[in-house]
C-alpha positions in Angstrom: 29.4 62.0 -41.0 27.9 59.3 -43.3 31.2 57.5 -43.3 31.2 57.7 -39.5 27.8 56.1 -39.2 28.6 53.6 -41.8 31.7 52.5 -39.8 29.4 52.1 -36.8 26.9 49.8 -38.4 29.1 47.7 -40.7 29.7 45.1 -38.0 26.2 43.9 -37.9 24.9 44.8 -41.4 21.3 44.8 -42.2 20.1 43.1 -39.0 21.3 45.9 -36.8 19.9 48.5 -39.1 16.5 46.8 -39.0 16.7 46.5 -35.2 17.3 50.3 -34.9 14.4 51.0 -37.3 12.0 48.9 -35.2 13.3 50.5 -32.0 12.6 54.0 -33.3 9.3 52.9 -34.7 8.1 51.5 -31.4 9.4 54.4 -29.3 6.5 56.5 -27.9 6.4 60.1 -29.0 7.2 61.3 -25.5 10.3 59.1 -24.9 13.6 61.0 -25.5 17.1 60.1 -24.5 19.7 62.5 -23.1 23.4 62.0 -22.4 24.2 62.0 -18.8 26.8 64.5 -17.7 30.0 63.0 -16.2 33.2 64.2 -14.7 36.6 63.6 -16.2 37.7 61.3 -13.3 34.7 58.9 -13.2 34.1 59.3 -17.0 37.6 58.0 -18.0 37.4 55.0 -15.6 33.9 54.0 -16.7 34.6 54.7 -20.3 37.6 52.3 -20.2 35.6 49.6 -18.5 32.6 49.9 -20.7 34.5 50.0 -24.0 36.6 47.0 -23.0 33.5 44.8 -23.1 31.9 46.2 -26.2 31.6 44.6 -29.5 33.4 45.8 -32.7 30.4 48.0 -33.3 31.0 49.9 -30.1 34.7 50.2 -30.7 34.0 51.6 -34.2 31.4 54.1 -33.1 33.4 55.2 -30.1 36.6 55.7 -32.1 34.7 57.5 -34.8 32.9 59.7 -32.3 36.1 60.7 -30.5 38.1 61.2 -33.7 35.5 63.5 -35.3 34.6 65.2 -32.0 36.0 68.5 -33.4 33.9 68.5 -36.5 31.2 71.0 -36.9 28.1 70.1 -34.9 25.8 71.8 -37.5 27.0 69.4 -40.2 26.6 66.5 -37.9 22.9 67.3 -37.2 22.1 67.9 -40.9 23.7 64.6 -42.1 22.1 62.7 -39.3 18.6 63.9 -40.2 19.3 63.2 -43.9 20.5 59.7 -43.2 17.6 58.8 -40.9 15.0 60.2 -43.3 16.3 58.1 -46.2 17.0 55.1 -44.0 13.7 53.3 -44.5 13.6 53.7 -48.3 17.2 53.1 -49.1 17.9 50.2 -46.7 17.9 47.5 -49.4 20.2 49.5 -51.6 22.7 50.1 -48.9 23.0 46.6 -47.7 25.6 45.5 -50.3 27.5 48.8 -49.9 27.6 48.5 -46.1 28.7 44.8 -46.3 31.5 45.6 -48.7 32.6 48.6 -46.7 32.5 46.6 -43.5 35.1 44.1 -44.7 37.5 47.0 -45.6 36.9 49.0 -42.5 37.2 46.1 -40.0 41.0 45.9 -40.5 41.5 49.6 -40.2 39.4 49.8 -37.1 41.3 47.0 -35.3 44.6 48.6 -36.2 43.7 52.1 -35.1 41.4 51.3 -32.1 44.3 51.3 -29.6 45.6 54.6 -30.8 42.1 56.2 -30.8 41.4 54.8 -27.4 44.6 56.2 -25.9 43.6 59.6 -27.2 40.3 59.2 -25.6 41.8 58.3 -22.2 44.2 61.3 -22.3 41.6 63.8 -23.2 40.6 66.6 -20.9 37.3 67.3 -19.3 36.7 70.5 -21.1 36.6 68.6 -24.4 33.7 66.5 -23.1 32.0 69.5 -21.7 32.3 71.3 -25.0 30.9 68.4 -26.9 28.0 68.0 -24.5 27.2 71.7 -24.7 27.2 71.6 -28.5 25.0 68.6 -28.6 22.5 70.2 -26.2 22.6 73.4 -28.2 22.0 71.4 -31.4 19.2 69.3 -29.9 17.5 71.5 -27.3 14.4 69.2 -27.2 16.2 66.0 -26.8 16.3 65.9 -23.0 15.1 63.0 -21.0 16.4 62.1 -17.6 17.6 58.7 -16.5 15.2 59.0 -13.6 12.3 59.2 -16.1 13.7 56.1 -17.8 13.6 54.2 -14.5 10.1 55.6 -13.6 8.7 54.5 -16.9 10.1 51.0 -16.4 7.8 48.3 -15.0 8.0 48.2 -11.3 7.3 44.8 -9.8 6.5 46.1 -6.3 4.6 49.3 -6.9 1.2 49.9 -8.5 1.4 53.7 -8.5 2.2 55.1 -12.0 5.1 57.6 -12.2 4.4 61.2 -13.1 4.1 61.7 -16.9 7.1 63.3 -18.6 6.7 66.5 -20.6 5.7 66.0 -24.2 8.4 65.8 -26.8 8.3 65.7 -30.6 8.9 62.6 -32.6 11.6 64.3 -34.6 13.4 65.4 -31.5 13.2 61.8 -30.1 14.8 60.4 -33.3 17.5 63.1 -33.3 18.2 62.4 -29.6 18.4 58.6 -30.3 20.9 59.2 -33.1 23.0 61.5 -30.9 23.0 59.0 -28.1 24.1 56.2 -30.5 26.9 58.4 -31.8 28.1 59.4 -28.4 27.7 55.9 -26.7 31.3 55.6 -25.6 31.0 58.6 -23.2 27.5 57.9 -21.9 28.6 56.0 -18.8 25.2 55.5 -17.4 22.7 55.6 -20.3 20.6 52.8 -18.9 17.6 51.4 -20.6 14.5 50.1 -18.9 15.2 48.1 -15.7 12.4 45.7 -15.9 12.9 43.1 -13.2 12.2 39.9 -15.1 11.3 36.6 -13.5 14.8 35.4 -14.1 16.2 38.3 -12.1 13.8 37.6 -9.2 14.8 34.0 -9.2 18.5 34.8 -9.3 18.4 37.4 -6.5 16.3 35.1 -4.3 18.6 32.2 -4.8 21.7 34.4 -4.2 20.2 35.7 -1.0 19.5 32.1 0.1 23.1 31.2 -0.7 24.4 34.2 1.3 22.4 33.1 4.3 23.9 29.6 4.1 27.4 31.1 3.7 26.9 33.4 6.7 26.0 30.4 8.9 29.4 28.9 8.1 31.1 31.5 10.2 33.3 34.5 9.7 35.1 33.6 6.5 35.8 36.6 4.3 36.4 34.3 1.3 32.9 32.9 1.4 30.7 36.0 1.4 28.2 37.5 -1.0 27.6 41.3 -1.0 25.0 43.0 1.2 23.7 46.5 1.2 25.1 48.3 4.3 23.1 51.3 5.5 25.3 54.0 7.2 24.6 57.5 8.2 24.4 59.8 11.2 21.9 59.4 13.9 19.7 62.1 12.5 20.0 61.3 8.9 16.8 59.2 8.6 18.3 55.7 8.2 15.5 54.0 10.1 12.9 55.8 8.0 14.5 54.7 4.8 14.6 51.0 5.9 11.0 51.2 7.1 9.9 52.8 3.8 11.6 49.9 1.9 9.8 47.4 4.1 6.6 49.3 4.4 6.3 48.6 8.1 7.5 50.4 11.3 9.6 47.7 13.0 12.8 49.5 14.2 13.1 50.6 17.8 12.7 54.3 18.5 13.9 56.4 21.3 15.6 59.7 22.4 18.9 58.0 23.3 21.0 55.6 21.3 18.7 52.6 20.6 20.7 50.8 17.8 23.6 49.2 19.6 24.1 46.1 17.5 24.2 45.5 13.8 20.9 44.4 12.3 21.3 42.0 9.4 18.0 42.3 7.6 17.0 39.8 4.9 13.9 40.7 2.9 12.2 37.8 1.1 9.6 38.5 -1.6 6.7 36.0 -1.3 4.5 36.5 -4.4 0.9 35.2 -4.4 0.4 31.7 -5.6 -2.5 29.3 -6.3 -2.1 27.7 -2.9 -1.6 31.0 -1.1 -3.2 33.9 -3.0 -2.8 36.3 0.0 0.5 35.6 1.6 1.1 37.0 5.0 3.8 39.5 6.0 5.7 38.2 9.0 9.1 38.5 10.6 11.5 35.9 12.1 14.1 36.7 14.6 17.0 34.3 15.1 16.9 32.8 18.5 13.2 33.4 18.9 10.9 30.6 17.8 7.8 31.3 15.7 6.7 33.9 13.2 5.7 37.4 14.2 2.9 39.1 12.3 2.6 42.0 14.8 5.4 44.4 14.1 5.0 46.1 17.4 6.2 42.9 19.0 9.1 42.9 16.5 9.9 46.4 17.5 9.9 45.5 21.2 12.0 42.4 20.6 14.6 44.4 18.7 14.7 46.9 21.5 15.2 44.2 24.1 18.0 42.6 22.0 19.7 46.0 21.7 19.4 46.7 25.4 21.4 43.5 26.1 24.4 45.7 25.4 25.3 47.5 28.6 25.3 51.3 28.7 29.0 51.2 29.5 29.8 49.2 26.4 27.2 51.1 24.2 27.8 49.1 21.0 28.6 45.5 20.2 29.6 43.8 17.0 27.4 40.8 17.6 24.6 41.1 15.0 20.9 40.6 15.2 19.4 38.5 12.4 16.0 39.5 11.2 14.1 38.0 8.3 11.0 39.6 6.9 8.8 37.8 4.3 6.2 39.8 2.5 4.6 40.2 -1.0 5.4 43.9 -0.7 9.1 43.8 -0.3 11.9 43.1 -2.8 14.5 40.4 -2.3 17.3 42.3 -0.6 20.0 41.8 2.0 20.6 44.8 4.2 22.7 45.6 7.2 21.6 48.5 9.6 24.4 49.9 11.7 24.5 52.3 14.6 24.5 55.9 13.4 27.6 58.0 13.5 28.0 60.5 16.3 30.2 63.6 16.5 30.6 63.7 20.3 29.6 61.4 23.2 27.1 62.5 25.8 27.8 62.4 29.5 26.3 59.0 30.0 28.2 57.4 27.1 31.8 56.3 27.0 34.4 58.6 25.4 35.4 56.1 22.9 31.9 55.7 21.5 32.7 57.6 18.3 35.7 55.4 17.5 33.7 52.2 18.3 30.9 53.1 15.9 33.4 54.2 13.2 35.3 50.9 13.6 32.1 48.9 13.5 30.9 50.6 10.3 34.4 50.3 8.7 34.2 46.5 9.3 30.9 46.2 7.3 31.4 48.7 4.5 34.4 46.8 3.2 34.3 45.2 -0.3 32.2 43.6 -1.7 29.4 45.1 0.2 27.4 47.9 -1.3 27.3 51.2 0.8 24.0 52.9 1.1 25.1 56.3 2.4 22.1 58.1 3.9 22.3 61.9 4.1 19.8 64.5 5.0 19.0 67.1 2.4 19.2 69.9 4.9 22.8 69.0 5.8 25.7 69.8 3.5 27.1 66.7 1.9 30.6 67.9 2.8 29.7 67.2 6.4 28.2 63.7 5.8 30.1 61.1 7.9 28.6 58.4 5.7 30.1 59.8 2.5 33.4 60.4 4.3 33.6 56.8 5.5 32.6 55.4 2.1 35.3 57.5 0.5 37.9 55.7 2.5 37.0 52.2 1.4 35.5 53.2 -2.0 37.5 56.2 -3.3 36.0 56.1 -6.8 32.4 55.6 -5.5 31.7 52.6 -7.7 29.9 50.7 -5.0 28.2 53.6 -3.1 24.6 54.7 -3.5 23.7 58.0 -2.0 20.2 58.4 -0.4 19.1 61.9 0.3 16.3 62.1 2.8 14.1 64.9 4.0 13.9 66.3 0.4 10.8 68.3 1.4 12.8 70.4 3.9 14.8 72.2 1.2 13.8 74.1 -1.9 13.2 71.9 -4.9 16.0 73.6 -6.9 18.4 72.9 -4.0 17.3 69.3 -3.8 17.7 68.8 -7.5 21.2 70.3 -7.3 22.1 67.7 -4.7 20.8 64.8 -6.8 22.5 66.0 -9.9 25.7 64.1 -8.8 28.0 66.9 -9.7 29.7 68.1 -6.5 30.4 64.7 -4.9 29.9 62.2 -7.8 29.0 58.6 -7.2 29.0 55.9 -9.8 25.5 54.8 -8.7 24.3 58.3 -8.2 21.9 59.7 -5.6 18.2 58.9 -4.9 16.0 61.5 -3.2 13.2 60.2 -0.9 10.7 61.6 1.5 10.2 58.8 4.0 8.7 60.9 6.8 6.2 63.7 6.8 7.5 67.1 7.6 6.6 68.5 11.0 4.0 70.9 9.7 2.2 68.0 7.9 2.7 65.3 10.5 -0.4 66.0 12.5 -2.5 66.5 9.5 -1.4 63.2 7.9 -2.0 61.3 11.1 -5.5 62.7 11.4 -6.2 61.9 7.8 -5.0 58.4 8.0 -7.0 57.8 11.2 -10.1 59.2 9.5 -9.7 57.2 6.4 -8.4 54.0 8.2 -5.3 54.2 6.0 -1.8 53.1 6.7 0.3 56.1 7.7 3.1 54.7 5.6 0.8 54.8 2.5 -0.1 58.4 3.3 3.6 59.3 3.4 4.2 57.5 0.1 1.4 59.5 -1.5 2.9 62.7 0.0 6.2 61.7 -1.5 4.7 61.1 -4.9 2.7 64.3 -4.8 5.8 66.3 -3.8 8.0 65.1 -6.6 5.1 65.4 -9.2 4.4 68.9 -8.1 8.1 69.8 -8.6 8.5 67.9 -11.8 10.3 70.8 -13.5 13.2 70.2 -11.1 13.1 66.5 -10.5 12.4 65.2 -14.0 15.6 66.4 -15.4 18.5 64.2 -16.6 20.4 62.2 -14.0 17.9 62.8 -11.1 16.4 59.8 -9.4 13.6 60.2 -6.8 11.1 58.1 -5.0 11.1 55.1 -2.6 10.0 52.8 -5.4 12.9 53.9 -7.6 15.2 53.3 -4.6 13.8 49.7 -4.2 14.3 48.9 -7.9 17.8 50.4 -8.0 18.8 48.6 -4.8 17.6 45.3 -6.2 19.3 45.8 -9.5 22.6 46.8 -7.9 22.5 44.0 -5.4 21.8 41.5 -8.2 24.6 42.9 -10.3 27.0 42.8 -7.4 26.1 39.2 -6.5 26.2 38.1 -10.0 29.6 39.6 -10.6 30.8 37.6 -7.5 29.2 34.4 -8.8 32.2 32.8 -10.4 34.6 34.0 -7.7 32.5 32.6 -4.9 31.9 29.4 -6.8 35.6 28.8 -7.1 36.1 29.6 -3.4 33.3 27.3 -2.4 34.8 24.5 -4.6 38.2 24.9 -3.0 36.8 25.0 0.5 34.6 22.0 -0.2 37.6 20.0 -1.4 39.6 20.9 1.8 36.6 20.2 4.1 35.9 16.8 2.4 39.5 15.8 2.8 39.5 16.7 6.5 36.3 14.8 7.0 37.8 11.8 5.3 41.0 11.9 7.3 39.5 12.6 10.7 36.3 10.7 10.6 36.6 8.3 7.6 33.5 9.9 6.0 31.4 8.6 9.0 28.3 10.8 9.3 26.6 11.2 12.6 23.6 13.2 13.9 22.6 14.7 17.1 19.8 12.2 17.5 22.2 9.2 16.9 24.6 10.6 19.5 21.8 11.0 22.0 20.7 7.4 21.3 24.3 6.1 21.7 24.7 8.1 24.9 21.5 6.6 26.3 22.5 3.1 25.3 25.9 3.5 27.0 24.2 5.0 30.1 21.8 2.1 30.3 24.7 -0.4 29.8 26.6 1.2 32.7 23.4 1.1 34.9 23.2 -2.6 34.1 26.8 -3.0 35.2 26.0 -1.2 38.5 22.9 -3.5 39.0 25.1 -6.6 38.7 27.2 -5.2 41.5 24.2 -5.3 43.8 23.7 -9.1 44.1 22.3 -10.7 47.2 25.8 -11.8 48.3 27.3 -8.4 47.7 24.4 -6.6 49.6 24.7 -9.1 52.5 28.4 -8.5 52.7 27.7 -4.8 52.8 25.1 -5.0 55.5 27.2 -7.5 57.5 30.2 -5.1 57.4 27.9 -2.3 58.7 26.6 -4.5 61.5 30.0 -5.7 62.5 31.0 -2.1 63.2 28.0 -1.7 65.4 28.8 -5.0 67.2 32.4 -3.8 67.9 31.1 -0.5 69.2 28.7 -2.2 71.5 31.2 -4.7 72.8 33.8 -2.0 73.4 31.3 0.0 75.3 29.9 -2.7 77.4 32.8 -5.2 77.8 36.2 -3.8 76.8 35.8 -0.7 78.8 34.5 -2.6 81.8 37.2 -3.2 84.5 35.5 -6.5 85.4 36.0 -7.9 81.9 39.3 -9.7 82.9 37.3 -11.5 85.6 35.0 -12.9 82.8 38.1 -14.4 81.2 39.2 -16.0 84.4 35.7 -17.4 85.0 35.8 -18.9 81.5 38.9 -20.8 82.3 37.3 -22.6 85.2 36.0 -25.8 83.8 33.7 -26.6 86.8 31.8 -23.3 86.3 28.8 -23.7 84.0 26.9 -21.1 82.1 23.9 -21.4 84.5 26.2 -20.7 87.5 27.6 -17.5 86.0 26.8 -14.2 87.6 23.6 -12.6 86.4 25.5 -9.5 85.8 27.0 -11.0 82.7 23.8 -12.6 81.6 21.9 -9.3 81.7 24.7 -7.4 80.0 24.6 -9.8 77.1 20.8 -9.4 76.8 21.1 -5.6 76.9 23.6 -5.6 74.1 21.6 -8.0 71.9 18.5 -5.9 72.4 20.4 -2.7 71.5 21.6 -4.4 68.3 18.2 -5.7 67.1 16.2 -2.6 68.2 18.6 -0.1 66.7 16.5 0.4 63.6 18.0 -2.2 61.3 15.4 -1.5 58.6 16.2 2.2 58.3 20.0 1.9 58.6 20.3 -1.1 56.2 18.1 0.5 53.6 19.9 3.8 53.9 23.2 2.1 53.4 22.1 0.5 50.2 20.5 3.7 48.9 23.6 5.7 49.7 25.8 3.2 47.8 23.6 3.4 44.7 23.6 7.2 44.8 27.4 7.2 45.1 27.7 4.8 42.1 25.5 7.1 40.0 27.4 10.2 41.0 30.6 8.5 39.9 28.8 7.6 36.6 27.8 11.3 36.2 31.5 12.3 36.5 32.6 9.9 33.8 32.3 10.0 30.0 30.1 11.0 28.4 27.9 12.6 31.1 30.9 14.7 32.3 30.2 16.9 29.2 26.5 17.1 29.9 25.8 18.7 33.4 22.1 19.1 32.7 21.7 15.5 31.7 23.7 14.4 34.7 21.4 16.4 36.9 18.4 14.7 35.3 19.9 11.3 35.9 20.5 12.1 39.6 17.1 13.7 40.1 15.4 10.7 38.5 17.4 8.3 40.6 16.7 10.2 43.8 13.0 10.3 43.1 12.8 6.6 42.5 14.9 5.7 45.5 12.9 8.1 47.7 9.7 6.4 46.6 11.1 2.9 47.5 12.9 3.9 50.7 10.0 4.0 53.1 8.4 0.8 51.8 11.6 -1.1 51.9 12.7 0.1 55.4 9.3 -0.8 56.9 9.4 -4.3 55.3 12.9 -4.9 56.7 11.9 -3.7 60.1 8.9 -6.0 60.3 11.1 -8.9 59.1 13.7 -8.6 61.9 11.1 -8.0 64.6 11.2 -11.7 65.9 15.0 -11.3 66.6 14.2 -8.7 69.2 12.7 -11.3 71.5 14.4 -14.6 70.8 17.3 -15.7 68.8 18.0 -19.4 68.1 21.6 -20.3 67.2 22.7 -23.6 65.7 26.1 -25.1 66.2 27.2 -24.4 62.7 26.1 -20.8 63.0 27.9 -20.5 66.3 31.1 -21.8 64.9 30.9 -19.4 61.9 30.2 -16.5 64.2 33.0 -17.4 66.6 35.5 -17.6 63.8 34.3 -14.2 62.4 34.5 -12.8 66.0 38.1 -14.0 66.2 39.0 -12.2 63.0 37.3 -9.0 64.1 39.1 -9.0 67.5 42.4 -9.8 65.9 41.9 -7.0 63.4 41.1 -4.6 66.3 44.2 -5.8 68.2 46.4 -5.3 65.1 45.0 -1.8 64.7 45.7 -0.9 68.3 49.3 -2.2 68.1 49.9 -0.4 64.9 48.6 2.9 66.4 50.7 2.4 69.5 53.8 1.6 67.4 53.3 4.8 65.4 53.1 6.9 68.6 56.3 5.2 69.9 58.1 5.9 66.7 57.0 9.5 66.7 57.8 10.3 70.3 60.5 7.8 71.2 60.3 4.7 73.3 62.1 6.0 76.4 60.5 9.4 76.4 57.1 7.8 75.9 57.6 5.4 78.8 58.6 8.3 81.1 55.6 10.2 80.1 53.3 7.2 80.6 54.7 6.6 84.1 54.2 10.3 85.0 50.6 10.1 83.7 50.1 6.9 85.7 51.3 8.6 88.9 49.0 11.5 88.3 46.0 9.2 87.8 46.9 7.3 90.9 47.1 10.5 93.0 43.8 11.6 91.5 42.3 8.2 92.5 43.6 8.7 96.1 42.1 12.1 96.3 38.7 10.9 95.3 38.9 8.1 97.8 39.8 10.5 100.6 37.0 12.9 99.7 34.6 10.0 99.7 35.8 8.8 103.1 35.6 12.4 104.5 32.1 12.7 103.2 31.2 9.5 105.1 32.8 10.9 108.3 35.4 8.1 108.7 38.4 9.9 107.3 41.5 10.7 109.3 43.7 13.8 109.0 44.5 14.9 105.5 48.2 14.5 104.8 50.2 17.0 102.9 51.8 14.6 100.4 50.2 16.2 97.4 51.3 19.7 98.4 54.8 18.6 99.0 54.8 16.8 95.6 53.6 20.0 93.7 56.3 22.1 95.3 59.1 19.6 94.6 61.6 21.3 92.3 62.9 17.9 91.0 59.4 17.1 89.7 59.6 16.2 85.9 58.0 18.6 83.4 56.2 17.4 80.2 54.5 19.5 77.5 50.7 19.0 77.1 51.1 17.5 73.6 53.4 14.8 75.0 51.1 14.1 77.9 48.2 13.7 75.4 50.2 11.2 73.4 51.1 9.4 76.6 47.4 9.1 77.6 46.6 7.8 74.1 49.4 5.3 74.3 48.2 4.1 77.7 44.6 3.6 76.4 45.9 1.7 73.4 48.1 -0.4 75.6 45.2 -1.2 78.0 42.9 -1.9 75.0 45.5 -4.3 73.5 45.7 -6.2 76.8 41.9 -6.6 77.0 41.8 -7.7 73.3 44.4 -10.3 73.9 42.4 -11.6 76.8 39.2 -11.7 74.7 41.0 -13.3 71.8 42.3 -16.0 74.2 38.7 -16.5 75.5 37.3 -16.8 72.0 39.9 -19.4 71.1 39.3 -21.3 74.4 37.7 -24.7 74.6 34.7 -23.3 76.4 33.8 -21.0 73.5 34.2 -23.8 71.1 31.7 -25.9 73.0 28.6 -24.3 71.5 26.1 -21.5 71.6 25.2 -22.3 75.3 28.4 -20.6 76.3 27.3 -17.3 74.8 27.6 -15.5 78.2 31.4 -16.2 78.2 31.8 -15.3 74.5 29.6 -12.3 73.8 31.6 -11.3 70.7 30.7 -14.6 69.0 27.0 -14.4 69.9 26.6 -10.9 68.7 28.3 -11.8 65.4 25.8 -14.5 64.9 23.0 -12.1 65.6 24.4 -9.6 63.0 24.7 -12.3 60.4 21.0 -13.3 60.9 19.9 -9.6 60.7 21.9 -9.0 57.5 20.5 -12.2 55.9 16.9 -11.3 56.6 17.3 -7.7 55.6 18.8 -8.5 52.2 15.8 -10.5 51.1 13.4 -7.6 51.4 15.9 -5.0 50.2 16.5 -7.0 47.0 12.8 -7.4 46.3 11.4 -4.1 47.4 14.2 -1.8 46.4 16.8 -3.2 44.0 14.6 -5.1 41.6 12.1 -2.2 41.3 14.7 0.5 41.0 16.9 -1.1 38.3 13.7 -2.0 36.4 12.2 1.5 36.4 15.3 3.6 36.3 16.4 2.9 32.6 12.8 3.5 31.4 12.6 6.8 33.2 15.9 7.8 31.7 14.5 7.1 28.2 11.4 9.1 28.9 13.1 12.2 30.4 16.2 12.3 28.1 14.9 10.9 24.8 11.2 11.4 24.4 10.8 14.8 26.3 13.7 16.5 24.4 12.8 18.7 21.4 15.0 19.1 18.4 16.9 22.2 19.7 17.5 20.5 23.1 18.8 17.4 21.3 21.2 19.5 19.2 22.4 21.4 22.2 22.9 18.2 24.1 25.1 16.8 21.3 27.1 19.9 20.9 28.0 20.0 24.6 30.5 17.2 23.9 33.6 18.9 22.3 34.5 15.9 20.2 31.0 15.6 18.9 30.7 19.3 18.4 33.8 19.3 16.2 32.5 16.3 14.2 29.1 17.8 13.7 30.6 21.2 12.8 32.8 19.7 10.1 30.0 17.5 8.8 27.6 20.4 8.7 30.1 22.6 7.0 30.6 19.9 4.4 26.9 19.5 3.8 26.3 23.2 3.5 29.2 23.7 1.1 27.8 20.8 -1.0 24.4 22.5 -1.0 25.9 25.9 -1.9 28.1 24.4 -4.6 25.0 22.7 -6.2 23.0 26.0 -6.1 25.9 27.9 -7.5 26.4 25.4 -10.3 22.8 25.7 -11.2 23.0 29.5 -11.4 26.2 29.4 -13.4 24.6 26.9 -15.8 21.4 29.1 -16.0 23.4 32.2 -16.9 25.5 30.2 -19.5 22.3 28.8 -21.1 20.7 32.2 -21.3 23.9 33.6 -23.0 23.9 30.7 -25.5 20.2 31.0 -26.3 20.3 34.7 -26.8 23.2 35.5 -29.2 21.9 39.0 -29.8 21.9 39.8 -26.1 24.0 42.8 -25.2 27.3 41.8 -23.8 27.4 44.5 -21.2 25.1 44.8 -18.2 23.9 48.2 -17.4 24.6 47.8 -13.7 27.6 48.9 -11.8 29.5 45.6 -11.8 28.5 44.7 -15.3 31.0 47.1 -16.9 33.8 44.8 -15.7 
């Protein structure tokens, strides 16, 4: 056995020997080490991974331990004690011998390591069990559980000391240490103290920050860091475990299914500092502004967010993001999922079980850590959480078992569950009591209310008291208990998992950053924009378009608009009073008589002209002209709202229109009153100069000619649709019917006066005539329309001849013979007067205030979130901003990852004696 130990220490010589001496000298009398029991399946896998990363010392000791495993245990113990007793006095004498033997042994070890290792891998479990039994028989006092090791370690988040271990002898401790060193290759989980150093805290915090940034990039499986996914049945106590870790009740409670969406929970440790010696505990929910310090409000908000999912749908894969910052929580990233169900209730869909299973399978995929929560009073064989984790993690290398309700089973049964024998997991099981038992619930509540103590703290005390009272069961090797132990273990496992993914994710981020930078260069030429700059550009473009619209409302353009409106009114009045009057042809004949003066004309025509003029001037010119201008402006702005870029911003377009309508409404009443007062003199007297008359007569000729052309065009279209001969026959038939109707009216009038003769039977004979032509009603309607157009065309030709006659060209004194020319002059005067006040009171004021109101309502009143939402409504800008934001986030992540990688490299270079393996799960690879 001396040769065996010599082979194990030749690699490092005297330095390693002195380090072992110091370690045993500093070890407290009560600290002993025990070899953790393993199964053949998990032992071979972990043995292979651990030994691959060991130094030559580990290989030598491991090969020697396996090669001499069949040696007598009694001789091993005796030689070990002899060697350790003489170790301090003969250290200097053995240095040279060890150094000389090391050079000779190194070659033999390297040549036989592969063969010895193959023998180890092909061994059977009984061999390990026999060796373990012999060691325990040889060293009956050298038992110390791994849970005691963790409990004795410094806990950063708990001030409660762990229960003291049973006393052990110093000799037994030394013997156990030697046995542990000799059997190191098969001790797959002989962890040392898990003291969370400041470097660990910084690393975990930064990795969680990086994970949050990567999650904001979208659903990309290549750019993810691990999280701890909490799964379990609905009655397993998942919520109690999470609340025990946080130390607050924040999850919604209820009889029915309350967790319907994944809850991505990020815990951030905020230690006291000089600037903030008492940091607050607060929560932040994505989508809800502000920090929440009242966790009852957090509970209500989470309940409302879960109830967004309808009862018919039951579960949704859209996560809720919650961030809790507190000095009492570790840096962790957790995901709480809906609990597994066995059958669906009557008010739940039949596929609920499959939906929950599919959602959990989505989250428990690698590289996430599975936190399988199981109740102690339920057989682990029936645990849906373990069953689901077994599918994605057959070897159990990234699954932690949490056994809740430990106080509901006998201590020996609970310890048997935690021994990790029946359903082994690489990370083992942790037993917790996160909720008081029913028989103690009321008593604890009364006690906490009496002492003004947090009920959670009371439950933690109950947990500590329970495990301390049953220390003979829970202080054994391989048993981990307590919420604080669970916190430390989760933090260590998450840090190990994230650190193992550091180089992989760093390479993936570098590749993605390179591709994103290339796309940004190709698509946008590295041109960066912001939501604020887009809003500013949009407002500048909008104000430029408003300026173009304002230049379309010059005085000449507005006068033309109003004159066109008044011309239509003039034509309507003339058609009503003159063109439909049967006496109008007589006016043309009177105009052709050169000896007839305007003073000698019948008063009928004079009064008719005065009535038409009064109707035009008193028709509400102020209201109608202002309305026409306002409607035109509104139509232009509506067209602007349907163009780029406002077509992508319906809310902004609505603000533009509401602002415009408000300003136009304020100016409408003032402008219409001013225009009405300005045209009031034209209601009583209108003076017309010769030049104005000639202009009005020429315009009247154009209007009458336009009406004549329109009538002839309409008549021609009817003739083409019906046919010329057929239309003439129908028109003659309609003419005969109208003539007969006229005769009937005449006879009825004469009979009413008593001067009528006997009524003839001409009409009756006509109606009974079988040769009478028959026309359908549609053709007769077309015929009547054609007769009207023909009659109107005849009148218009007569009026056109009158306007072109010498009498109308004489001057404004002939207005009675040429009403069309006179009314056109009046319309021109009204339009000229109205445009002056419309320009001053409406247009100038509106186009001055409108751009400034747009600035106020769309630039200054928008907060940051509204500005971002406005910019992202444009698909092109959304794409640009998304690519730019992705590039910036990847650059930030790459910088942080480079810093962490450099930090780890520097630590490795500055600590050459640092152990090359990490005791966590992922450190063995």
